[in-house]
gemmi code that builds the backbone of each chain (N, CA, C; Angstrom):
import gemmi

chains = {
    "A": [
        ("UNK", (13.576, 18.024, 15.381), (12.658, 17.638, 14.310), (11.273, 17.404, 14.857)),
        ("UNK", (10.239, 17.597, 14.023), (8.886, 17.216, 14.405), (8.200, 18.172, 15.350)),
        ("UNK", (8.269, 19.442, 15.106), (7.494, 20.364, 15.927), (6.074, 20.398, 15.391)),
        ("UNK", (5.131, 20.668, 16.257), (3.734, 20.640, 15.849), (3.312, 21.887, 15.108)),
        ("UNK", (4.208, 22.842, 14.944), (3.795, 24.121, 14.382), (3.803, 24.125, 12.851)),
        ("UNK", (4.464, 23.143, 12.265), (4.519, 23.093, 10.807), (3.210, 22.519, 10.256)),
        ("UNK", (2.458, 23.312, 9.513), (1.144, 22.837, 9.054), (1.228, 21.663, 8.099)),
        ("UNK", (2.399, 21.466, 7.447), (2.515, 20.348, 6.519), (2.659, 19.013, 7.238)),
        ("UNK", (2.932, 19.081, 8.544), (3.141, 17.851, 9.301), (1.885, 17.486, 10.078)),
        ("UNK", (0.777, 17.462, 9.405), (-0.472, 17.277, 10.125), (-0.919, 15.838, 10.317)),
        ("UNK", (-0.238, 14.848, 9.717), (-0.751, 13.486, 9.836), (-0.156, 12.771, 11.040)),
        ("UNK", (-0.833, 11.708, 11.437), (-0.457, 11.033, 12.672), (0.891, 10.333, 12.530)),
        ("UNK", (1.263, 10.011, 11.294), (2.515, 9.286, 11.101), (3.712, 10.151, 11.481)),
        ("UNK", (3.768, 11.353, 10.909), (4.907, 12.204, 11.222), (4.782, 12.802, 12.616)),
        ("UNK", (3.575, 12.804, 13.175), (3.400, 13.372, 14.506), (3.810, 12.381, 15.595)),
        ("UNK", (4.007, 11.142, 15.220), (4.390, 10.132, 16.201), (5.662, 10.566, 16.924)),
        ("UNK", (5.553, 10.749, 18.229), (6.722, 11.188, 18.983), (7.738, 10.061, 19.069)),
        ("UNK", (9.022, 10.400, 18.989), (10.026, 9.352, 19.139), (10.023, 8.783, 20.556)),
        ("UNK", (10.526, 7.562, 20.667), (10.626, 6.954, 21.992), (11.614, 7.746, 22.835)),
        ("UNK", (11.406, 7.714, 24.151), (12.416, 8.309, 25.019), (13.770, 7.647, 24.751)),
        ("UNK", (14.819, 8.435, 24.854), (16.164, 7.957, 24.512), (16.521, 6.667, 25.245)),
        ("UNK", (16.098, 6.590, 26.504), (16.438, 5.417, 27.309), (15.842, 4.141, 26.698)),
        ("UNK", (14.607, 4.222, 26.264), (13.972, 3.047, 25.654), (14.575, 2.731, 24.292)),
        ("UNK", (14.906, 3.777, 23.552), (15.582, 3.551, 22.265), (16.853, 2.759, 22.487)),
        ("UNK", (17.554, 3.118, 23.558), (18.800, 2.429, 23.889), (18.569, 0.971, 24.224)),
        ("UNK", (17.539, 0.705, 24.988), (17.226, -0.689, 25.367), (16.904, -1.530, 24.146)),
        ("UNK", (16.077, -0.971, 23.276), (15.683, -1.699, 22.075), (16.875, -1.902, 21.161)),
        ("UNK", (17.659, -0.830, 21.011), (18.845, -0.915, 20.172), (19.800, -1.986, 20.661)),
        ("UNK", (19.954, -2.081, 21.962), (20.876, -3.062, 22.519), (20.391, -4.481, 22.238)),
        ("UNK", (19.108, -4.720, 22.449), (18.576, -6.071, 22.183), (18.668, -6.431, 20.713)),
        ("UNK", (18.387, -5.444, 19.889), (18.475, -5.689, 18.449), (19.897, -6.086, 18.074)),
        ("UNK", (20.849, -5.342, 18.587), (22.253, -5.637, 18.238), (22.682, -6.992, 18.791)),
        ("UNK", (22.213, -7.325, 19.997), (22.557, -8.632, 20.572), (22.062, -9.770, 19.684)),
        ("UNK", (20.797, -9.644, 19.274), (20.211, -10.688, 18.424), (20.948, -10.756, 17.082)),
        ("UNK", (21.305, -9.578, 16.576), (21.944, -9.497, 15.266), (23.370, -10.035, 15.305)),
        ("UNK", (24.085, -9.678, 16.363), (25.475, -10.141, 16.489), (25.515, -11.663, 16.579)),
        ("UNK", (24.505, -12.215, 17.232), (24.437, -13.670, 17.308), (24.351, -14.288, 15.911)),
        ("UNK", (23.577, -13.651, 15.054), (23.461, -14.140, 13.673), (24.770, -13.941, 12.906)),
        ("UNK", (25.389, -12.786, 13.115), (26.651, -12.506, 12.413), (27.725, -13.512, 12.805)),
        ("UNK", (27.689, -13.934, 14.053), (28.728, -14.844, 14.548), (28.538, -16.299, 14.123)),
        ("UNK", (27.439, -16.582, 13.463), (27.265, -17.954, 12.972), (28.345, -18.266, 11.939)),
        ("UNK", (28.877, -19.499, 11.968), (29.908, -19.836, 10.984), (29.364, -19.755, 9.557)),
        ("UNK", (30.195, -19.264, 8.655), (29.793, -19.133, 7.246), (29.929, -20.483, 6.552)),
        ("UNK", (28.852, -20.968, 5.947), (28.942, -22.252, 5.230), (29.957, -22.187, 4.085)),
        ("UNK", (30.596, -23.314, 3.814), (31.613, -23.384, 2.757), (31.073, -22.974, 1.388)),
        ("UNK", (29.759, -23.150, 1.217), (29.213, -22.931, -0.124), (29.512, -21.530, -0.664)),
        ("UNK", (29.682, -20.561, 0.236), (29.923, -19.202, -0.242), (31.358, -19.006, -0.724)),
        ("UNK", (32.290, -19.616, -0.010), (33.686, -19.562, -0.457), (33.802, -20.289, -1.790)),
        ("UNK", (33.189, -21.478, -1.858), (33.219, -22.270, -3.090), (32.605, -21.493, -4.250)),
        ("UNK", (31.496, -20.849, -3.978), (30.795, -20.086, -5.014), (31.707, -19.011, -5.610)),
        ("UNK", (32.355, -18.247, -4.745), (33.208, -17.163, -5.236), (34.420, -17.694, -5.990)),
        ("UNK", (34.943, -18.819, -5.518), (36.067, -19.423, -6.240), (35.633, -19.851, -7.631)),
        ("UNK", (34.428, -20.416, -7.704), (33.910, -20.885, -8.983), (33.682, -19.710, -9.945)),
        ("UNK", (33.126, -18.621, -9.404), (32.873, -17.441, -10.238), (34.186, -16.899, -10.813)),
        ("UNK", (35.182, -16.857, -9.958), (36.469, -16.328, -10.376), (37.113, -17.237, -11.432)),
        ("UNK", (37.003, -18.541, -11.162), (37.557, -19.538, -12.082), (36.920, -19.417, -13.472)),
        ("UNK", (35.587, -19.304, -13.441), (34.848, -19.210, -14.699), (35.285, -17.967, -15.466)),
        ("UNK", (35.487, -16.895, -14.741), (35.939, -15.630, -15.313), (37.284, -15.812, -16.022)),
        ("UNK", (38.199, -16.485, -15.324), (39.530, -16.668, -15.890), (39.500, -17.582, -17.112)),
        ("UNK", (38.648, -18.597, -17.034), (38.521, -19.519, -18.164), (37.996, -18.804, -19.400)),
        ("UNK", (36.997, -17.950, -19.194), (36.406, -17.269, -20.345), (37.394, -16.265, -20.933)),
        ("UNK", (38.243, -15.703, -20.083), (39.286, -14.800, -20.578), (40.264, -15.556, -21.475)),
        ("UNK", (40.647, -16.747, -20.998), (41.596, -17.545, -21.766), (40.997, -17.963, -23.101)),
        ("UNK", (39.725, -18.310, -23.056), (39.056, -18.705, -24.290), (39.068, -17.583, -25.310)),
        ("UNK", (38.754, -16.372, -24.861), (38.699, -15.255, -25.804), (40.096, -14.918, -26.309)),
        ("UNK", (41.100, -15.194, -25.483), (42.478, -14.960, -25.919), (42.852, -15.980, -27.007)),
        ("UNK", (42.390, -17.224, -26.798), (42.699, -18.276, -27.763), (42.083, -17.990, -29.134)),
        ("UNK", (40.910, -17.350, -29.082), (40.194, -17.120, -30.336), (40.904, -16.120, -31.227)),
        ("UNK", (41.680, -15.228, -30.591), (42.335, -14.177, -31.367), (43.455, -14.705, -32.236)),
    ],
    "B": [
        ("UNK", (36.965, -1.101, -9.656), (37.343, -2.429, -9.143), (37.154, -3.484, -10.226)),
        ("UNK", (38.119, -4.340, -10.361), (38.015, -5.366, -11.408), (37.891, -6.746, -10.777)),
        ("UNK", (37.464, -7.673, -11.575), (37.245, -9.014, -11.056), (38.543, -9.746, -10.738)),
        ("UNK", (39.620, -9.272, -11.333), (40.887, -9.945, -11.061), (41.466, -9.479, -9.719)),
        ("UNK", (40.889, -8.412, -9.213), (41.329, -7.899, -7.924), (41.184, -8.992, -6.855)),
        ("UNK", (42.329, -9.423, -6.319), (42.283, -10.492, -5.323), (41.558, -10.071, -4.064)),
        ("UNK", (41.671, -8.779, -3.762), (41.001, -8.287, -2.563), (39.487, -8.438, -2.655)),
        ("UNK", (39.004, -8.379, -3.877), (37.559, -8.374, -4.056), (36.911, -9.627, -3.487)),
        ("UNK", (37.532, -10.758, -3.774), (37.002, -12.016, -3.264), (36.938, -11.976, -1.731)),
        ("UNK", (38.009, -11.453, -1.163), (38.076, -11.352, 0.300), (37.024, -10.387, 0.824)),
        ("UNK", (36.829, -9.286, 0.091), (35.832, -8.296, 0.523), (34.423, -8.888, 0.483)),
        ("UNK", (34.150, -9.626, -0.597), (32.819, -10.224, -0.722), (32.588, -11.271, 0.365)),
        ("UNK", (33.601, -12.122, 0.573), (33.481, -13.134, 1.627), (33.333, -12.464, 2.998)),
        ("UNK", (34.057, -11.363, 3.164), (33.986, -10.641, 4.433), (32.605, -10.083, 4.726)),
        ("UNK", (31.852, -9.809, 3.658), (30.519, -9.233, 3.842), (29.458, -10.302, 4.102)),
        ("UNK", (29.814, -11.577, 3.858), (28.808, -12.643, 3.943), (28.142, -12.767, 5.328)),
        ("UNK", (28.896, -12.720, 6.434), (28.209, -12.845, 7.726), (27.134, -11.780, 7.939)),
        ("UNK", (27.434, -10.550, 7.506), (26.445, -9.479, 7.659), (25.269, -9.642, 6.706)),
        ("UNK", (25.577, -10.065, 5.483), (24.494, -10.288, 4.518), (23.568, -11.403, 5.001)),
        ("UNK", (24.165, -12.452, 5.577), (23.355, -13.565, 6.082), (22.482, -13.118, 7.261)),
        ("UNK", (23.078, -12.346, 8.153), (22.327, -11.873, 9.319), (21.154, -10.993, 8.878)),
        ("UNK", (21.421, -10.143, 7.913), (20.385, -9.247, 7.400), (19.276, -10.050, 6.711)),
        ("UNK", (19.681, -10.979, 5.848), (18.704, -11.792, 5.111), (17.875, -12.645, 6.068)),
        ("UNK", (18.544, -13.232, 7.035), (17.867, -14.064, 8.023), (16.839, -13.265, 8.827)),
        ("UNK", (17.229, -12.072, 9.228), (16.328, -11.234, 10.019), (15.144, -10.773, 9.192)),
        ("UNK", (15.397, -10.538, 7.912), (14.318, -10.068, 7.037), (13.312, -11.174, 6.745)),
        ("UNK", (13.801, -12.335, 6.335), (12.863, -13.351, 5.836), (12.545, -14.418, 6.884)),
        ("UNK", (13.343, -14.540, 7.926), (13.022, -15.471, 9.004), (13.189, -16.934, 8.644)),
        ("UNK", (13.890, -17.191, 7.545), (14.066, -18.572, 7.091), (15.529, -18.753, 6.688)),
        ("UNK", (16.302, -19.490, 7.483), (17.741, -19.603, 7.238), (18.089, -20.149, 5.860)),
        ("UNK", (17.326, -21.107, 5.372), (17.627, -21.693, 4.067), (17.423, -20.663, 2.963)),
        ("UNK", (16.297, -19.981, 3.050), (16.006, -18.969, 2.049), (16.998, -17.811, 2.153)),
        ("UNK", (17.390, -17.510, 3.389), (18.356, -16.427, 3.598), (19.661, -16.740, 2.876)),
        ("UNK", (20.127, -17.975, 2.979), (21.369, -18.347, 2.302), (21.210, -18.309, 0.785)),
        ("UNK", (20.046, -18.679, 0.287), (19.800, -18.566, -1.153), (19.852, -17.103, -1.593)),
        ("UNK", (19.296, -16.236, -0.754), (19.311, -14.802, -1.050), (20.740, -14.270, -1.106)),
        ("UNK", (21.547, -14.712, -0.143), (22.940, -14.263, -0.109), (23.674, -14.768, -1.353)),
        ("UNK", (23.401, -16.009, -1.711), (24.037, -16.566, -2.910), (23.648, -15.770, -4.161)),
        ("UNK", (22.349, -15.506, -4.314), (21.889, -14.701, -5.456), (22.570, -13.333, -5.461)),
        ("UNK", (22.694, -12.753, -4.255), (23.307, -11.431, -4.132), (24.761, -11.456, -4.606)),
        ("UNK", (25.501, -12.471, -4.195), (26.911, -12.569, -4.591), (27.051, -12.760, -6.098)),
        ("UNK", (26.194, -13.612, -6.662), (26.257, -13.841, -8.106), (25.929, -12.557, -8.868)),
        ("UNK", (24.866, -11.870, -8.425), (24.494, -10.612, -9.085), (25.589, -9.569, -8.938)),
        ("UNK", (26.154, -9.483, -7.749), (27.215, -8.508, -7.506), (28.391, -8.790, -8.438)),
        ("UNK", (28.751, -10.062, -8.531), (29.890, -10.454, -9.357), (29.667, -10.094, -10.820)),
        ("UNK", (28.468, -10.359, -11.309), (28.233, -10.119, -12.732), (27.895, -8.655, -13.027)),
        ("UNK", (27.708, -7.850, -11.984), (27.413, -6.429, -12.206), (28.498, -5.518, -11.651)),
        ("UNK", (29.681, -6.058, -11.482), (30.752, -5.277, -10.865), (31.044, -3.979, -11.605)),
        ("UNK", (30.767, -3.993, -12.916), (31.002, -2.773, -13.687), (30.114, -1.634, -13.198)),
        ("UNK", (28.966, -2.026, -12.641), (28.028, -1.017, -12.152), (28.386, -0.478, -10.780)),
        ("UNK", (29.417, -1.046, -10.186), (29.824, -0.576, -8.873), (30.879, 0.512, -9.014)),
        ("UNK", (30.607, 1.657, -8.411), (31.558, 2.762, -8.495), (32.677, 2.571, -7.488)),
        ("UNK", (33.872, 2.545, -8.023), (35.029, 2.371, -7.147), (35.066, 3.501, -6.116)),
        ("UNK", (35.352, 3.133, -4.904), (35.432, 4.146, -3.856), (34.124, 4.336, -3.116)),
        ("UNK", (33.020, 3.843, -3.693), (31.772, 3.946, -2.943), (31.663, 2.735, -2.015)),
        ("UNK", (30.607, 2.703, -1.267), (30.468, 1.739, -0.185), (30.022, 0.362, -0.698)),
        ("UNK", (30.969, -0.572, -0.713), (30.673, -1.912, -1.236), (29.579, -2.602, -0.419)),
        ("UNK", (29.663, -2.449, 0.886), (28.682, -3.111, 1.755), (27.270, -2.578, 1.478)),
        ("UNK", (27.168, -1.252, 1.348), (25.857, -0.660, 1.062), (25.332, -1.163, -0.283)),
        ("UNK", (26.246, -1.290, -1.237), (25.860, -1.772, -2.572), (25.338, -3.208, -2.485)),
        ("UNK", (26.033, -4.051, -1.717), (25.609, -5.444, -1.564), (24.257, -5.535, -0.844)),
        ("UNK", (24.081, -4.713, 0.170), (22.804, -4.705, 0.885), (21.665, -4.270, -0.037)),
        ("UNK", (21.972, -3.316, -0.919), (20.956, -2.858, -1.876), (20.528, -4.016, -2.779)),
        ("UNK", (21.513, -4.754, -3.282), (21.195, -5.886, -4.163), (20.358, -6.916, -3.402)),
        ("UNK", (20.762, -7.188, -2.165), (20.053, -8.215, -1.400), (18.595, -7.830, -1.134)),
        ("UNK", (18.396, -6.589, -0.685), (17.012, -6.214, -0.350), (16.151, -6.110, -1.621)),
        ("UNK", (16.739, -5.653, -2.734), (15.973, -5.612, -3.976), (15.582, -7.022, -4.420)),
        ("UNK", (16.511, -7.957, -4.274), (16.212, -9.354, -4.623), (15.112, -9.894, -3.723)),
        ("UNK", (15.242, -9.627, -2.434), (14.245, -10.114, -1.480), (12.850, -9.567, -1.794)),
        ("UNK", (12.760, -8.265, -1.999), (11.429, -7.683, -2.194), (10.816, -8.053, -3.536)),
        ("UNK", (11.643, -8.237, -4.552), (11.030, -8.639, -5.824), (10.569, -10.097, -5.757)),
        ("UNK", (11.328, -10.931, -5.035), (10.869, -12.313, -4.819), (9.592, -12.348, -3.997)),
        ("UNK", (9.569, -11.485, -2.992), (8.416, -11.441, -2.095), (7.143, -11.060, -2.853)),
        ("UNK", (7.274, -10.087, -3.726), (6.110, -9.675, -4.512), (5.632, -10.826, -5.392)),
        ("UNK", (6.589, -11.561, -5.956), (6.248, -12.689, -6.809), (5.557, -13.781, -5.983)),
        ("UNK", (6.156, -14.077, -4.836), (5.590, -15.109, -3.974), (4.194, -14.752, -3.493)),
        ("UNK", (4.001, -13.484, -3.167), (2.693, -13.061, -2.653), (1.613, -13.288, -3.683)),
        ("UNK", (1.983, -13.054, -4.934), (0.999, -13.308, -5.991), (0.713, -14.802, -6.075)),
        ("UNK", (1.752, -15.600, -5.868), (1.590, -17.049, -6.006), (0.813, -17.678, -4.853)),
        ("UNK", (1.043, -17.200, -3.660), (0.458, -17.867, -2.485), (-0.672, -17.059, -1.845)),
        ("UNK", (-1.232, -16.170, -2.628), (-2.257, -15.301, -2.068), (-3.365, -16.079, -1.358)),
        ("UNK", (-3.706, -17.253, -1.898), (-4.803, -18.031, -1.317), (-4.359, -18.917, -0.160)),
        ("UNK", (-3.074, -19.188, -0.096), (-2.595, -20.114, 0.933), (-2.523, -19.412, 2.291)),
        ("UNK", (-3.628, -19.423, 2.973), (-3.708, -18.755, 4.280), (-2.682, -19.319, 5.249)),
        ("UNK", (-2.065, -18.414, 5.960), (-1.188, -18.864, 7.033), (0.177, -19.317, 6.591)),
        ("UNK", (0.419, -19.339, 5.291), (1.729, -19.785, 4.807), (2.829, -18.896, 5.371)),
        ("UNK", (2.542, -17.619, 5.390), (3.499, -16.640, 5.888), (3.773, -16.867, 7.374)),
        ("UNK", (2.698, -17.016, 8.133), (2.841, -17.186, 9.574), (3.649, -18.443, 9.882)),
        ("UNK", (3.401, -19.493, 9.095), (4.103, -20.742, 9.301), (5.594, -20.571, 9.037)),
        ("UNK", (5.893, -19.860, 7.980), (7.282, -19.636, 7.608), (8.012, -18.866, 8.711)),
        ("UNK", (7.309, -17.909, 9.290), (7.942, -17.090, 10.312), (8.182, -17.864, 11.607)),
        ("UNK", (7.440, -18.950, 11.787), (7.568, -19.663, 13.051), (8.705, -20.674, 13.040)),
        ("UNK", (9.393, -20.828, 11.922), (10.477, -21.806, 11.876), (11.854, -21.185, 12.119)),
        ("UNK", (11.862, -20.063, 12.809), (13.140, -19.461, 13.195), (13.958, -20.443, 14.013)),
        ("UNK", (15.252, -20.504, 13.775), (16.082, -21.395, 14.584), (16.176, -20.846, 16.003)),
        ("UNK", (15.679, -21.601, 16.957), (15.618, -21.027, 18.302), (16.483, -21.764, 19.319)),
        ("UNK", (17.121, -22.859, 18.864), (18.020, -23.523, 19.807), (19.208, -22.616, 20.081)),
        ("UNK", (19.876, -22.843, 21.148), (20.988, -22.032, 21.646), (20.747, -20.530, 21.560)),
        ("UNK", (19.509, -20.137, 21.762), (19.216, -18.708, 21.828), (18.635, -18.405, 23.200)),
        ("UNK", (19.177, -17.396, 23.819), (18.703, -17.001, 25.133), (17.224, -16.621, 25.087)),
        ("UNK", (16.518, -16.936, 26.155), (15.071, -16.682, 26.217), (14.717, -15.245, 25.840)),
        ("UNK", (15.461, -14.314, 26.373), (15.240, -12.903, 26.084), (15.257, -12.626, 24.586)),
        ("UNK", (16.198, -13.289, 23.930), (16.351, -13.051, 22.501), (15.224, -13.698, 21.719)),
        ("UNK", (14.735, -14.830, 22.208), (13.592, -15.463, 21.557), (12.400, -14.511, 21.606)),
        ("UNK", (12.167, -13.938, 22.779), (11.081, -12.966, 22.904), (11.291, -11.800, 21.947)),
        ("UNK", (12.540, -11.399, 21.869), (12.831, -10.269, 21.011), (12.521, -10.601, 19.556)),
        ("UNK", (12.890, -11.824, 19.143), (12.626, -12.220, 17.757), (11.128, -12.273, 17.466)),
        ("UNK", (10.393, -12.772, 18.456), (8.927, -12.798, 18.288), (8.403, -11.379, 18.107)),
        ("UNK", (8.892, -10.509, 18.982), (8.448, -9.116, 18.927), (8.842, -8.493, 17.590)),
        ("UNK", (10.037, -8.843, 17.146), (10.552, -8.276, 15.890), (9.633, -8.611, 14.717)),
        ("UNK", (9.029, -9.788, 14.794), (8.179, -10.225, 13.689), (6.829, -9.518, 13.612)),
        ("UNK", (6.519, -8.666, 14.598), (5.293, -7.869, 14.458), (5.536, -6.710, 13.489)),
        ("UNK", (6.775, -6.422, 13.208), (7.078, -5.288, 12.336), (6.773, -5.622, 10.880)),
        ("UNK", (6.449, -4.577, 10.125), (6.286, -4.767, 8.681), (7.673, -4.918, 8.066)),
        ("UNK", (7.725, -5.444, 6.839), (9.010, -5.608, 6.169), (9.740, -4.271, 6.022)),
        ("UNK", (8.974, -3.227, 5.712), (9.567, -1.890, 5.577), (10.240, -1.448, 6.868)),
        ("UNK", (9.554, -1.731, 7.980), (10.098, -1.321, 9.277), (11.306, -2.175, 9.647)),
        ("UNK", (11.184, -3.485, 9.391), (12.297, -4.381, 9.710), (13.569, -3.929, 9.010)),
        ("UNK", (13.448, -3.707, 7.716), (14.675, -3.463, 6.968), (15.372, -2.185, 7.421)),
        ("UNK", (14.613, -1.102, 7.671), (15.305, 0.129, 8.076), (15.873, 0.018, 9.489)),
        ("UNK", (15.149, -0.680, 10.354), (15.659, -0.851, 11.712), (16.940, -1.681, 11.707)),
        ("UNK", (16.976, -2.707, 10.859), (18.185, -3.527, 10.745), (19.349, -2.715, 10.179)),
        ("UNK", (19.051, -1.942, 9.137), (20.120, -1.178, 8.496), (20.691, -0.129, 9.447)),
        ("UNK", (19.792, 0.604, 10.099), (20.243, 1.707, 10.958), (20.628, 1.206, 12.358)),
        ("UNK", (19.753, 0.408, 12.939), (19.948, 0.014, 14.332), (20.939, -1.119, 14.527)),
        ("UNK", (20.989, -2.057, 13.570), (21.872, -3.207, 13.741), (23.153, -3.067, 12.926)),
        ("UNK", (23.035, -2.619, 11.675), (24.222, -2.526, 10.821), (24.982, -1.216, 10.996)),
        ("UNK", (24.290, -0.219, 11.533), (24.969, 1.055, 11.759), (25.105, 1.938, 10.522)),
        ("UNK", (24.283, 1.680, 9.494), (24.253, 2.595, 8.356), (23.636, 3.915, 8.810)),
        ("UNK", (24.044, 5.011, 8.164), (23.422, 6.301, 8.474), (22.020, 6.330, 7.851)),
        ("UNK", (21.215, 7.285, 8.288), (19.878, 7.427, 7.693), (20.002, 7.664, 6.185)),
        ("UNK", (21.020, 8.444, 5.813), (21.207, 8.753, 4.396), (21.560, 7.494, 3.599)),
        ("UNK", (22.442, 6.686, 4.166), (22.809, 5.437, 3.487), (21.596, 4.498, 3.403)),
        ("UNK", (20.864, 4.406, 4.497), (19.683, 3.536, 4.508), (18.662, 4.002, 3.477)),
        ("UNK", (18.555, 5.321, 3.324), (17.620, 5.872, 2.341), (18.039, 5.465, 0.933)),
        ("UNK", (19.355, 5.517, 0.695), (19.853, 5.139, -0.621), (19.628, 3.650, -0.883)),
        ("UNK", (19.931, 2.835, 0.125), (19.784, 1.384, -0.028), (18.326, 1.010, -0.296)),
        ("UNK", (17.412, 1.637, 0.415), (16.001, 1.248, 0.290), (15.269, 2.082, -0.757)),
        ("UNK", (15.996, 2.994, -1.412), (15.390, 3.839, -2.431), (14.200, 4.624, -1.880)),
        ("UNK", (14.393, 5.190, -0.684), (13.331, 5.969, -0.044), (13.906, 7.317, 0.389)),
        ("UNK", (13.029, 8.254, 0.721), (13.480, 9.559, 1.205), (14.023, 9.410, 2.632)),
        ("UNK", (14.970, 10.266, 2.982), (15.559, 10.209, 4.326), (14.480, 10.365, 5.401)),
        ("UNK", (13.548, 11.293, 5.158), (12.463, 11.499, 6.119), (11.610, 10.250, 6.296)),
        ("UNK", (11.381, 9.538, 5.202), (10.604, 8.293, 5.264), (11.343, 7.260, 6.108)),
        ("UNK", (12.657, 7.174, 5.907), (13.459, 6.214, 6.676), (13.393, 6.551, 8.160)),
        ("UNK", (13.564, 7.823, 8.489), (13.515, 8.237, 9.899), (12.176, 7.886, 10.520)),
        ("UNK", (11.125, 8.179, 9.768), (9.787, 7.902, 10.270), (9.563, 6.397, 10.450)),
        ("UNK", (10.082, 5.590, 9.513), (9.933, 4.129, 9.621), (10.709, 3.579, 10.817)),
        ("UNK", (11.915, 4.093, 11.015), (12.726, 3.639, 12.147), (11.993, 3.969, 13.447)),
        ("UNK", (11.480, 5.174, 13.490), (10.767, 5.594, 14.687), (9.556, 4.711, 14.956)),
        ("UNK", (8.776, 4.465, 13.927), (7.582, 3.630, 14.108), (7.959, 2.194, 14.446)),
        ("UNK", (9.062, 1.731, 13.870), (9.528, 0.376, 14.183), (9.891, 0.276, 15.661)),
        ("UNK", (10.574, 1.292, 16.169), (10.959, 1.280, 17.586), (9.737, 1.309, 18.487)),
        ("UNK", (8.784, 2.142, 18.117), (7.567, 2.247, 18.922), (6.819, 0.907, 18.933)),
        ("UNK", (6.720, 0.283, 17.768), (6.007, -0.999, 17.662), (6.737, -2.100, 18.428)),
        ("UNK", (8.060, -2.108, 18.328), (8.857, -3.111, 19.047), (8.702, -2.928, 20.536)),
        ("UNK", (8.774, -1.690, 20.939), (8.647, -1.351, 22.343), (7.322, -1.857, 22.895)),
        ("UNK", (6.285, -1.661, 22.133), (4.955, -2.087, 22.545), (4.902, -3.615, 22.619)),
        ("UNK", (5.454, -4.276, 21.596), (5.430, -5.741, 21.558), (6.241, -6.350, 22.692)),
        ("UNK", (7.279, -5.652, 23.105), (8.118, -6.159, 24.187), (7.516, -5.843, 25.554)),
        ("UNK", (6.505, -4.980, 25.530), (5.806, -4.667, 26.777), (6.583, -3.796, 27.734)),
        ("UNK", (7.464, -2.944, 27.199), (8.130, -1.967, 28.072), (7.088, -0.929, 28.472)),
        ("UNK", (6.818, -0.844, 29.759), (5.642, -0.088, 30.199), (5.690, 1.410, 29.913)),
        ("UNK", (6.761, 2.034, 30.346), (6.818, 3.497, 30.241), (6.575, 3.938, 28.808)),
        ("UNK", (7.216, 3.259, 27.887), (7.119, 3.630, 26.487), (5.717, 3.445, 25.959)),
        ("UNK", (5.080, 2.380, 26.418), (3.759, 2.078, 25.907), (2.774, 3.210, 26.195)),
        ("UNK", (2.728, 3.641, 27.450), (1.761, 4.689, 27.779), (2.183, 6.006, 27.125)),
        ("UNK", (3.491, 6.239, 27.141), (4.005, 7.469, 26.532), (3.606, 7.544, 25.071)),
        ("UNK", (3.759, 6.403, 24.391), (3.535, 6.444, 22.958), (2.068, 6.454, 22.556)),
        ("UNK", (1.270, 5.670, 23.275), (-0.133, 5.679, 22.879), (-0.703, 7.080, 23.127)),
        ("UNK", (-0.207, 7.739, 24.178), (-0.662, 9.094, 24.435), (-0.244, 10.053, 23.337)),
        ("UNK", (1.041, 10.004, 23.011), (1.528, 10.989, 22.063), (0.913, 10.740, 20.688)),
        ("UNK", (0.688, 9.475, 20.381), (0.065, 9.161, 19.106), (-1.351, 9.733, 19.082)),
        ("UNK", (-2.042, 9.539, 20.209), (-3.408, 10.037, 20.303), (-3.434, 11.550, 20.162)),
        ("UNK", (-2.512, 12.195, 20.855), (-2.436, 13.648, 20.769), (-2.187, 14.068, 19.329)),
        ("UNK", (-1.305, 13.324, 18.662), (-0.992, 13.647, 17.283), (-2.214, 13.560, 16.393)),
        ("UNK", (-2.947, 12.472, 16.529), (-4.156, 12.280, 15.734), (-5.168, 13.367, 16.069)),
        ("UNK", (-5.339, 13.621, 17.369), (-6.323, 14.605, 17.810), (-5.996, 15.981, 17.235)),
        ("UNK", (-4.696, 16.311, 17.246), (-4.295, 17.612, 16.724), (-4.589, 17.716, 15.232)),
        ("UNK", (-4.270, 16.629, 14.541), (-4.484, 16.630, 13.097), (-5.972, 16.798, 12.794)),
        ("UNK", (-6.801, 16.124, 13.577), (-8.246, 16.187, 13.358), (-8.754, 17.597, 13.639)),
        ("UNK", (-8.300, 18.184, 14.756), (-8.839, 19.483, 15.136), (-8.399, 20.567, 14.148)),
        ("UNK", (-7.223, 20.324, 13.539), (-6.756, 21.339, 12.593), (-7.525, 21.242, 11.275)),
        ("UNK", (-7.839, 20.007, 10.876), (-8.532, 19.810, 9.613), (-9.962, 20.278, 9.755)),
    ],
}
model = gemmi.Model(1)
for chain_id, residues in chains.items():
    chain = gemmi.Chain(chain_id)
    for i, (resn, *xyz) in enumerate(residues, 1):
        res = gemmi.Residue()
        res.name, res.seqid = resn, gemmi.SeqId(i, " ")
        for name, pos in zip(("N", "CA", "C"), xyz):
            atom = gemmi.Atom()
            atom.name, atom.element = name, gemmi.Element(name[0])
            atom.pos, atom.b_iso = gemmi.Position(*pos), 0.0
            res.add_atom(atom)
        chain.add_residue(res)
    model.add_chain(chain)
structure = gemmi.Structure()
structure.add_model(model)
structure.setup_entities()
C-alpha cells in the first residue's frame, strides 16, 4: 500500500510512511501491556448489580403485562 | 438474542473489563469511564432488538461506548469552551499508583494523541479488532482507519523518543510533503 505513483495520493497524510515493523512491534507491546493492566483491574460490583436490576425490571414488567390480560 | 437469555448477562459482564479499559484509555478519568460503561450497558440492554444475532457483540458494545463518549465530548466542549486547561487537568488525574515507570511514560505519551488516533489504536492495537471492524465501530472508511493507526504510531513513537523512528519518520514525512508540493 502507499506507492508514490498514484496521483490521487498526493497529500502528506496518506504519504506518511509507516513505522518500521520493529518499532511498530515495540509500540504495540507497550500499548498492550498498559491495556492489559487496565483489563486486569477488578470489576466493581456496581456492574453486576446493574445487570441484575435490568433483568429484574424486565421480568417484573413482563409479569405486569401478563396480569393486565 | 433475547433478554431472557441467561448467557446474555454473562456475556455483557464478560465484556466489562474490556469496556472499562477502553473507556479509561479514551477519557483518562476512571470515574467517568465507569459512568460510560454503565451508560453503554443500559443502552445495550434497552436496544437488544437492534443487535443482530450472530454478529459481534463486543464490537457492538464498543460502538455504543465510543458513540456515547464522543457525543458527550461534543456537548462538554461546548459547555467548557472558555474553561482553559480543564481538559489538561482532567488528563493529569490518571491513576498512576502501582504502575511501572515505563508505563507511566507510555500513558503520558499516549495522551499526545488525538481522540481519533487513540480510539483506532486502542481498537486495533490493544483490542485486536481488524481494520474492517474498527472502521465499522468508528463509522469511518477502512483507509481512514489505517491512516489514523499509522499516524498514531508515528506520533507515539516520537513522543516516546525512539530515535530511529523519529529521524526515519520526519524524513519520510518531509519527502511526502515535498513530493506533493512539487507535483502540484
